[in-house]
C-alpha positions as CSV (number, residue, x, y, z in Angstrom):
1,M,21.7,5.8,137.7
2,I,18.8,6.3,140.0
3,L,21.0,5.4,143.0
4,F,23.6,8.0,141.9
5,W,21.1,10.8,141.7
6,A,19.5,9.8,145.0
7,L,22.9,9.9,146.7
8,A,23.8,13.2,145.0
9,V,20.6,14.8,146.3
10,L,21.1,13.5,149.8
11,L,24.7,14.7,149.7
12,I,23.6,18.2,148.8
13,V,20.9,18.2,151.5
14,S,23.2,17.0,154.2
15,A,25.8,19.7,153.2
16,V,23.2,22.4,153.4
17,F,22.0,21.0,156.8
18,T,25.5,21.1,158.1
19,V,26.0,24.7,157.2
20,M,22.6,26.0,158.3
21,Q,22.6,24.6,161.8
22,K,23.2,27.0,164.8
23,S,24.4,24.3,167.1
24,P,27.9,23.0,166.3
25,V,27.0,19.5,167.6
26,H,24.1,19.3,165.0
27,S,26.6,20.4,162.4
28,V,28.9,17.6,163.3
29,V,26.0,15.1,163.0
30,G,25.1,16.5,159.5
31,L,28.8,16.3,158.5
32,L,28.9,12.7,159.6
33,I,25.9,11.9,157.4
34,N,27.5,13.8,154.5
35,F,30.7,11.7,154.9
36,V,28.8,8.4,155.0
37,I,26.8,9.3,151.9
38,L,29.9,10.4,150.0
39,A,31.6,7.1,151.0
40,T,28.6,5.2,149.6
41,L,28.8,7.2,146.4
42,Y,32.5,6.1,146.1
43,L,31.4,2.5,146.6
44,T,28.9,2.7,143.8
45,L,31.7,3.9,141.5
46,N,33.7,0.7,142.4
47,A,36.3,2.7,144.3
48,E,36.4,0.5,147.4
49,F,39.8,1.8,148.6
50,I,38.6,5.4,148.6
51,F,35.4,4.2,150.3
52,V,37.4,2.7,153.2
53,I,39.6,5.7,153.5
54,Q,36.6,8.0,153.6
55,I,35.1,6.0,156.4
56,V,38.2,5.5,158.5
57,V,40.0,8.9,158.0
58,Y,37.2,11.5,157.6
59,S,34.2,9.8,159.4
60,G,36.5,8.5,162.1
61,A,39.6,10.6,162.8
62,I,38.8,14.0,161.4
63,L,35.2,14.0,162.7
64,I,36.4,13.0,166.2
65,L,38.9,15.9,166.0
66,F,36.0,18.3,165.3
67,V,34.1,16.9,168.3
68,F,37.1,17.4,170.6
69,V,37.6,21.0,169.3
70,I,33.9,21.8,169.9
71,A,34.1,20.3,173.4
72,L,37.2,22.2,174.3
73,L,36.0,25.5,173.0
74,S,32.7,25.3,174.7
75,S,34.0,24.1,178.1
76,G,34.9,27.5,179.5
77,V,32.4,29.7,181.2
78,G,34.1,33.0,180.6
79,P,35.4,34.7,177.5
80,F,38.8,33.8,176.3
81,P,41.5,36.4,177.1
82,E,42.8,38.2,174.0
83,G,46.5,37.4,173.3
84,P,49.0,39.7,171.6
85,N,48.6,40.3,167.9
86,R,51.3,38.2,166.2
87,L,50.0,38.8,162.6
88,P,52.3,41.8,161.8
89,R,55.4,39.8,162.7
90,I,54.5,37.1,160.2
91,V,54.2,39.3,157.1
92,A,57.9,39.7,156.5
93,P,58.9,36.0,156.8
94,A,55.8,35.0,154.7
95,A,56.7,37.5,152.0
96,I,60.3,36.2,151.9
97,V,59.2,32.6,151.6
98,I,56.7,33.4,148.9
99,L,59.3,35.4,146.9
100,A,61.8,32.6,147.3
101,A,59.3,30.0,146.1
102,F,58.4,32.0,143.0
103,G,62.1,32.5,142.3
104,F,62.8,28.8,142.4
105,L,59.8,28.2,140.2
106,I,60.8,30.7,137.6
107,Y,64.4,29.4,137.7
108,G,63.2,25.8,137.2
109,L,60.9,26.8,134.3
110,A,63.6,28.8,132.6
111,R,66.1,25.9,132.7
112,A,63.7,23.2,131.6
113,P,60.7,24.6,129.7
114,L,57.6,22.4,129.7
115,G,56.9,22.5,126.0
116,V,54.2,20.2,124.7
117,L,52.7,18.1,127.5
118,P,52.4,14.4,126.7
119,A,49.0,12.9,126.1
120,H,47.4,11.4,129.2
121,I,47.6,7.6,129.3
122,S,45.0,5.8,131.4
123,T,46.6,3.6,134.0
124,S,43.5,1.7,134.9
125,T,41.0,-0.5,133.3
126,S,37.4,-1.3,134.1
127,G,36.7,-4.6,135.9
128,E,35.3,-6.2,138.9
129,V,35.9,-4.9,142.4
130,G,38.9,-6.5,144.1
131,Q,40.9,-7.2,141.0
132,A,44.4,-5.8,140.5
133,N,45.0,-2.6,138.4
134,V,41.3,-1.9,137.9
135,F,39.7,1.5,138.6
136,G,39.5,2.2,142.3
137,S,42.0,-0.4,143.4
138,V,44.8,0.3,145.8
139,A,47.5,0.0,143.1
140,D,45.6,2.2,140.6
141,F,45.0,4.8,143.3
142,G,48.6,4.9,144.3
143,S,49.8,5.0,140.7
144,A,47.5,7.9,139.9
145,L,48.3,9.8,143.1
146,F,52.1,9.7,142.7
147,S,52.4,10.0,138.9
148,T,49.5,11.8,137.2
149,H,48.3,13.9,140.2
150,L,51.7,14.3,142.0
151,L,51.8,18.1,141.7
152,P,48.3,18.8,143.1
153,F,49.1,16.3,145.9
154,E,52.3,18.1,146.8
155,I,50.7,21.6,146.6
156,T,47.9,20.4,148.9
157,A,50.4,19.1,151.4
158,F,52.3,22.4,151.3
159,I,49.1,24.4,151.9
160,L,48.2,22.3,154.8
161,M,51.6,22.7,156.3
162,V,51.5,26.5,155.9
163,A,48.0,26.5,157.6
164,V,49.3,24.5,160.6
165,I,52.3,26.7,161.0
166,G,50.1,29.8,160.8
167,V,47.7,28.5,163.5
168,V,50.6,27.7,165.8
169,M,52.2,31.1,165.3
170,L,48.9,32.9,165.8
171,A,47.5,30.9,168.8
172,G,50.7,29.7,170.5
173,D,52.4,31.5,173.4
174,A,55.9,32.5,172.7
175,A,56.8,32.7,176.4
176,P,54.2,31.0,178.5
177,D,53.8,32.4,182.0
178,R,54.6,29.7,184.4
179,T,53.6,31.7,187.4
180,R,50.0,32.0,186.2
181,H,48.7,28.9,187.9
182,R,50.6,29.3,191.2
183,P,48.5,30.0,194.2
184,K,48.9,33.5,195.6
185,R,50.5,33.8,198.9
186,R,48.8,35.8,201.5
187,P,51.0,38.5,203.0
188,R,51.8,38.0,206.7
189,K,50.3,40.4,209.1
190,R,53.0,42.3,210.9
191,E,52.3,43.5,214.3
192,P,53.1,47.2,214.7
193,I,56.2,48.0,216.7
194,V,55.3,50.2,219.6
195,K,58.0,52.2,221.1
196,A,57.8,52.3,224.8
197,N,57.9,55.8,226.2
198,R,60.4,56.1,228.9
């Protein structure tokens, strides 16, 4: 219990350190410490699979992605040119998609009402780390993710997909200018034509 409270305090301190830093590189270092402490907290809860995923995915891939974004954004010496505002063109398609999604949801609820939800049945038991079907094992994690928590998982995936599409629509060029990087040709100097006076 003492280890849990110590890790919880360190987790909060590292999160505050990450947010309060002015330098983005220092924030990345604080975020790395936060991820490692959170992974250690998962390990104390006998969730070894989530511990490995936290280290490999978040402390590895996503944190390196943050480092590359910071490096690319701070590489230029001048301000970025402002592109065209594409936000007004997204309002109508977004409204149509949201209304269609709500329509399908209402139609599905009208055809098959939920009624009384069944009682939650625990799919895992306590046991030693590494055994099958114990809390934190791979089988227990997959069973809980794709049965009990399937709807939040699908909603999270949909929100992430919408965010990616929004970023591409706002930041991407619809028609990139291919002549932007071509070197400019210097005009040839023409000699004046002098008419001979006869």
